[in-house]
C-alpha positions in Angstrom: 240.0 129.7 96.1 243.3 128.0 97.0 244.1 125.6 99.8 245.7 126.7 103.0 248.4 124.2 104.1 248.9 123.6 107.8 252.7 123.8 108.4 252.9 124.3 112.2 254.5 121.1 113.5 252.8 121.5 116.9 249.3 121.3 115.5 250.3 118.7 113.1 251.5 116.5 115.9 248.2 117.2 118.0 246.1 116.1 115.0 248.2 112.9 114.4 248.0 112.2 118.1 244.1 112.5 117.9 244.1 109.9 115.2 243.7 106.8 117.5 243.4 104.3 114.7 244.1 100.5 115.2 246.0 98.1 113.2 242.7 96.9 111.8 241.9 100.4 110.4 242.6 101.7 106.9 243.4 105.4 107.4 242.2 107.6 104.5 243.9 111.0 104.4 242.0 113.5 102.4 244.0 116.3 100.8 247.5 115.0 101.6 249.1 118.0 99.9 252.7 118.5 100.8 252.7 115.4 103.0 253.5 117.0 106.4 250.6 115.2 108.1 251.1 112.1 106.0 254.6 111.8 107.3 253.3 111.6 110.9 250.5 109.2 110.0 252.9 106.7 108.4 254.2 105.8 111.8 250.8 105.3 113.2 248.8 103.6 110.4 249.3 100.0 109.2 247.6 100.9 105.9 247.4 104.6 104.8 245.7 105.9 101.7 246.7 109.5 100.9 244.3 111.2 98.5 245.4 114.2 96.5 243.6 115.9 93.6 246.6 117.9 92.4 248.7 115.9 89.9 251.9 117.7 90.7 251.5 117.2 94.5 250.4 113.6 94.1 253.7 112.9 92.1 255.7 114.5 94.8 254.0 112.3 97.4 254.7 109.2 95.4 258.3 110.2 95.2 258.5 110.9 99.0 256.6 107.8 100.2 257.3 105.4 97.4 259.3 103.2 99.6 256.8 103.1 102.5 255.0 99.8 102.1 252.1 100.9 104.2 251.3 104.0 102.1 249.4 104.3 98.8 249.0 107.7 97.1 245.8 108.1 95.1 245.4 110.9 92.6 241.6 111.6 92.8 238.9 114.2 93.6 237.4 112.8 96.8 233.9 113.9 95.8 234.1 112.1 92.5 235.1 108.7 93.7 233.2 106.2 95.9 234.4 105.0 99.3 234.8 101.4 98.1 236.8 102.5 95.1 239.1 104.4 97.4 239.6 101.4 99.7 240.1 99.0 96.9 242.5 101.2 94.9 244.6 101.8 98.1 244.8 98.2 99.1 242.7 98.9 102.2 239.4 97.6 103.5 236.9 97.9 106.4 237.0 99.2 109.0 238.5 102.6 108.0 238.8 106.1 109.4 239.2 109.5 107.7 241.5 112.4 108.5 242.5 115.6 106.6 243.0 119.4 106.4 240.0 120.1 104.3 239.5 123.0 101.8 237.0 125.5 103.4 234.7 125.6 100.3 234.1 121.9 100.1 234.8 120.7 103.7 231.2 120.0 104.8 230.6 118.3 101.4 233.5 116.0 102.1 232.3 115.2 105.6 228.8 114.6 104.4 230.0 112.2 101.7 231.8 110.0 104.4 229.5 110.1 107.3 226.3 109.5 105.1 227.9 106.8 103.0 226.6 103.2 102.9 229.9 102.2 104.4 230.8 105.1 106.7 234.1 105.4 108.6 234.5 104.8 112.4 235.4 108.4 112.7 236.4 111.5 110.8 239.0 114.1 112.1 239.0 117.2 110.0 240.5 120.7 110.0 237.8 123.1 109.0 236.9 126.8 109.3 236.3 127.3 113.0 232.8 128.5 112.6 231.8 125.4 110.5 233.3 123.0 113.1 231.4 124.9 115.9 228.2 124.5 114.0 228.7 120.8 113.6 229.2 120.3 117.3 226.6 122.9 118.6 224.2 122.1 121.4 220.5 123.2 121.4 220.4 126.9 121.7 223.0 127.4 119.0 222.1 124.7 116.5 221.8 125.2 112.8 220.7 122.9 110.0 224.2 121.7 109.7 224.2 120.8 113.4 221.1 118.6 112.9 222.3 117.0 109.7 225.7 116.2 111.2 224.6 114.9 114.6 222.0 112.5 113.2 225.0 110.5 111.8 227.8 111.3 114.2 228.8 112.7 117.6 230.8 115.8 116.9 233.4 117.4 119.2 235.7 120.4 118.5 239.1 119.3 119.7 241.0 122.5 119.4 241.4 125.7 117.4 244.2 126.6 115.1 245.3 130.3 114.4 245.8 131.5 110.9 249.6 131.8 111.4 249.8 128.1 111.5 248.9 127.9 107.7 250.7 128.8 104.5 249.2 131.0 103.1 247.5 132.2 106.3 243.7 132.3 106.0 241.7 135.2 107.3 239.7 133.2 109.8 240.6 130.7 112.6 240.4 127.0 111.9 239.5 124.2 114.2 239.9 120.4 114.3 236.6 118.5 114.7 236.1 114.8 115.5 233.0 113.0 114.3 232.5 109.6 115.8 229.9 108.0 113.5 226.9 106.4 115.1 226.3 102.7 114.5 222.7 103.6 113.8 221.1 106.9 113.3 220.7 109.1 116.3 217.0 109.6 115.7 214.5 106.9 115.0 212.6 107.8 111.9 211.4 105.8 108.9 212.8 108.2 106.2 216.0 110.0 107.0 215.8 112.1 103.8 212.3 113.4 104.7 213.5 114.0 108.2 216.3 116.2 107.0 214.1 118.0 104.6 211.8 118.9 107.4 214.7 120.2 109.5 216.0 122.2 106.5 212.5 123.7 106.1 212.5 124.6 109.9 215.7 126.6 109.5 214.4 128.5 106.4 214.3 131.7 108.5 216.4 130.8 111.5 216.2 134.3 113.1 212.4 134.0 113.2 210.2 132.1 115.6 209.8 128.4 114.9 206.1 129.0 113.8 207.1 131.5 111.1 210.4 129.8 110.0 208.6 126.4 109.6 205.8 128.0 107.7 208.2 129.7 105.3 210.2 126.5 104.8 207.1 124.3 104.3 205.4 127.0 102.2 202.3 126.8 104.3 200.3 129.3 106.3 201.5 130.1 109.8 198.4 128.4 111.3 199.2 125.1 109.6 202.8 125.2 110.9 201.5 126.0 114.4 199.3 123.1 114.3 202.2 120.8 113.5 204.2 122.3 116.3 201.3 121.9 118.7 200.9 118.2 117.9 204.7 117.8 118.6 204.0 119.5 122.0 206.6 122.2 121.3 206.5 126.0 121.9 205.9 127.8 118.6 207.7 130.8 120.0 211.0 129.0 120.2 213.7 129.7 117.7 214.8 126.8 115.4 218.3 126.9 117.1 216.8 125.9 120.4 215.4 122.6 119.2 217.1 119.2 119.9 217.3 116.2 117.7 214.4 114.7 119.6 212.3 117.9 119.1 212.9 117.6 115.3 211.9 114.0 115.6 208.7 115.0 117.3 208.0 117.6 114.6 208.7 115.0 111.9 206.1 112.6 113.1 203.7 115.4 113.9 204.0 116.6 110.3 203.4 113.1 109.0 200.2 112.7 111.2 198.9 116.2 110.2 199.5 115.4 106.5 197.7 112.0 106.8 194.5 113.6 108.0 
């Protein structure tokens, strides 16, 4: 599955304008590709690290930006290198921010990598499949597991949509630019974030079903046991998982803990 390169100057300019980095920030561009966004970021970033996994493209980027003292091109798979390694290799440091036109098939994995890292960025601005961006920023009523997982770590906002014609080659779906401002602390107060996310994942096991049934399927328990957890959390078992807020999932988490401890 190939990458779709954003080539429309109007949208590139809007993305660059949304990147409100400061002189203190190291800017990490993921998937620099042909350098069209990189070119715009060079005038805004005091220190820019352009990541590109394709050796041919990385070499072309080095040739293009070799005389730019504030730019370092790093040939690497973003999912295979640590954040501290990226910053060190690029001559950057903390704080840092992340921006990029991300491949559809690994976009969520890349965002997860950064916002859940031990040293997260201040923000991430990413171009993704529009449906994925909307899921990340969804409010209760339209939430998915991705909504919960993302919003625990960051405030997500869809900035604008981009039509297929703005890319080469043109994808078959719309794209959107999403901004994630990473929380200084988790947006839910729980003692084990991994267990909290596991419960939320279980709750969305059958998202079209009522919460009672979906949670039972995900936890692999009888519906009556799931309903007891929901009752302890003072929630409606007839709700759909998509209707719950982060605080509702937190209530379910502690209700589950209390039920399991009995």
